[in-house]
C-alpha positions in Angstrom: 7.6 139.8 232.0 5.3 139.2 234.9 5.0 141.4 238.1 8.3 141.0 240.1 8.5 140.7 244.0 11.9 141.9 245.0 13.5 141.1 248.3 15.0 144.2 249.9 18.4 143.4 251.2 17.2 139.8 251.4 14.1 140.0 253.6 15.2 142.5 256.2 12.0 142.6 257.8 12.7 139.5 259.5 16.4 138.7 259.0 19.5 140.8 259.3 19.8 142.9 256.1 22.4 142.1 253.5 23.6 138.7 255.1 23.5 135.3 253.5 20.9 134.2 256.1 18.7 137.0 254.7 19.4 136.1 251.0 18.7 132.5 251.7 15.2 133.3 253.4 14.4 135.4 250.5 15.2 132.5 248.1 13.1 130.1 250.1 10.2 132.5 250.3 9.9 132.4 246.5 10.9 136.1 245.9 11.8 136.8 242.2 14.6 138.9 242.7 16.9 139.7 245.5 18.3 143.2 246.0 21.6 143.9 247.8 23.9 146.7 248.3 27.8 146.6 247.5 30.5 148.7 248.7 34.2 148.4 248.2 36.4 147.4 251.3 39.9 149.2 251.7 41.5 146.3 249.9 39.0 146.3 247.0 36.7 143.5 248.0 33.2 143.9 246.8 31.4 143.6 250.3 27.4 143.4 250.7 26.4 146.2 253.0 24.0 149.1 252.6 25.5 152.1 254.5 29.1 153.7 253.9 29.7 153.0 257.5 29.3 149.8 259.5 27.9 151.3 262.5 24.0 150.7 262.0 24.2 147.1 260.9 27.1 145.7 262.6 29.0 145.7 266.1 31.7 147.9 264.6 32.1 151.5 263.7 33.6 153.5 260.9 33.6 153.7 257.0 33.6 150.3 255.1 36.3 152.0 252.8 38.7 152.3 255.7 38.6 148.6 256.7 40.1 145.6 255.0 38.1 142.6 254.4 39.5 140.8 257.3 38.6 143.5 259.6 34.9 143.5 258.2 34.7 139.8 258.5 35.5 140.2 262.1 32.2 142.1 262.6 29.0 140.6 263.7 26.3 141.7 261.0 23.5 140.3 263.2 22.5 136.9 264.6 26.2 135.9 264.3 26.2 136.6 260.5 29.4 137.8 258.8 29.5 140.7 256.4 29.4 138.7 253.0 31.4 139.4 249.8 29.4 139.4 246.6 31.0 136.2 245.3 29.6 134.5 248.4 26.1 135.6 247.7 26.3 134.1 243.9 27.2 130.8 245.6 24.6 130.8 248.5 21.6 131.6 246.2 20.5 130.8 242.6 17.6 133.5 242.5 18.4 136.5 240.3 20.1 139.4 241.9 19.7 143.2 241.7 22.9 144.6 242.9 22.9 148.4 244.2 25.9 150.1 243.5 27.0 153.7 245.0 29.6 154.9 242.8 31.8 154.5 239.5 34.5 152.4 241.4 32.0 149.8 242.7 30.6 149.8 239.1 34.1 148.9 237.6 34.8 146.3 240.5 31.3 144.8 239.7 32.0 144.7 235.9 35.2 142.6 236.5 33.2 140.0 238.4 30.2 140.0 235.9 32.7 139.5 232.9 34.8 136.8 234.6 31.4 134.8 235.6 29.4 135.6 232.6 26.7 137.3 234.9 24.8 139.6 232.6 21.8 137.3 232.3 21.6 137.1 236.2 22.6 140.2 237.5 20.5 143.7 237.2 22.3 146.6 238.5 20.7 149.7 240.2 21.9 152.8 241.7 20.7 156.3 242.8 23.5 157.7 240.9 23.3 158.5 237.3 27.0 158.2 236.6 27.2 154.7 238.2 24.3 153.5 236.0 26.0 154.9 232.9 29.5 153.3 233.8 28.1 149.9 234.4 26.3 150.2 231.1 29.3 151.1 229.4 31.4 148.3 230.8 28.8 145.5 230.5 27.1 145.8 227.3 23.5 144.3 227.5 23.3 144.6 231.3 19.7 145.6 232.9 19.9 148.6 234.8 17.7 150.6 237.0 17.8 154.1 238.4 16.7 154.6 241.9 15.1 157.6 243.2 13.5 158.8 246.6 13.0 162.3 246.0 12.1 163.0 242.4 9.6 164.4 239.9 9.1 163.5 236.2 12.7 164.4 235.7 13.5 161.0 237.1 12.2 159.5 233.6 14.6 161.8 231.6 17.4 161.0 233.9 16.7 157.3 233.5 16.5 157.6 229.7 19.7 159.8 229.5 21.8 156.9 231.0 20.0 154.0 229.2 18.2 152.5 232.3 15.3 150.1 231.4 13.8 150.6 234.9 12.9 153.2 237.5 12.9 152.1 241.0 10.8 154.7 243.0 9.7 155.4 246.5 6.3 154.2 246.6 5.2 157.1 248.9 6.1 159.7 246.3 4.8 158.1 243.2 2.1 159.7 241.1 0.1 158.9 238.1 1.8 161.8 236.0 5.4 160.2 236.8 3.9 156.6 235.7 2.5 157.8 232.6 5.6 159.7 231.5 7.7 156.5 232.5 5.4 154.3 230.3 5.6 156.9 227.5 9.3 156.5 227.7 9.2 152.8 227.4 10.5 152.2 231.2 9.4 149.6 233.7 8.5 150.9 237.2 8.9 149.3 240.6 7.9 150.6 243.9 9.7 150.3 247.1 9.5 149.7 250.0 6.1 147.8 249.7 5.4 146.4 253.2 1.6 147.0 253.6 -1.6 146.1 251.9 -2.3 150.0 251.3 1.2 150.1 249.5 0.0 146.9 247.4 -3.3 148.5 246.5 -1.6 151.4 245.2 0.9 149.1 243.2 -2.2 147.6 241.6 -3.9 150.8 240.9 -0.8 152.5 239.3 -0.1 149.0 237.2 3.4 148.7 238.5 5.7 146.2 237.2 7.2 145.0 240.5 7.6 145.7 244.2 10.5 145.8 246.5 9.7 144.5 250.0 11.2 143.7 253.4 8.7 140.8 254.0 8.2 137.5 252.3 4.6 137.5 252.6 4.3 140.1 249.9 5.0 137.4 247.4 1.8 135.5 248.5 -0.6 138.4 249.0 0.9 140.1 245.9 -0.6 137.4 243.7 -3.9 138.3 244.4 -3.6 142.2 245.0 -1.0 143.2 242.4 
């Protein structure tokens, strides 16, 4: 596989994160993969939002899990965008997706959609939580999974191997050659996040990573030459 440029919540550096507008912009920019985040609404809908609360990214307040889909739909997610459900994203863009899940319950809901729509080839699944990665792998045989980490040592590699993840997605600011070498020795692919500057791209190149998650579409263009 070639070097992957991954749009972080779409292209959140220029559009409201985790909205259809942001995802369409990421596709138009030619990014190879679009990353998004999933939570369950009170009535069980797979809604696209990063935080457990709506406060930061909408004009509402309170936990996602305590609001119905209709209540979430009434919120402004930026520039008049609505909080999308996962199925809407599948219809809005053709680009492969990386779905970030927060817990086992989200893994089970996502597995149902993946089976119903035969999405194993199109959707990769990532999580900071080992048990969520293990659960989606159990429920959807053959699914591509990634373990994400922001504070980690070489142990993240062992954790990824234990839950059957093929990739580790690691905070670029903490990544070391030792961790990269351990991941390679274990047969894992490595993606760095969030790669928004030329300095970050140079580090990605120096460490010979497999991909970069970015907030900005320009990384696709410059990455061809520097990574």
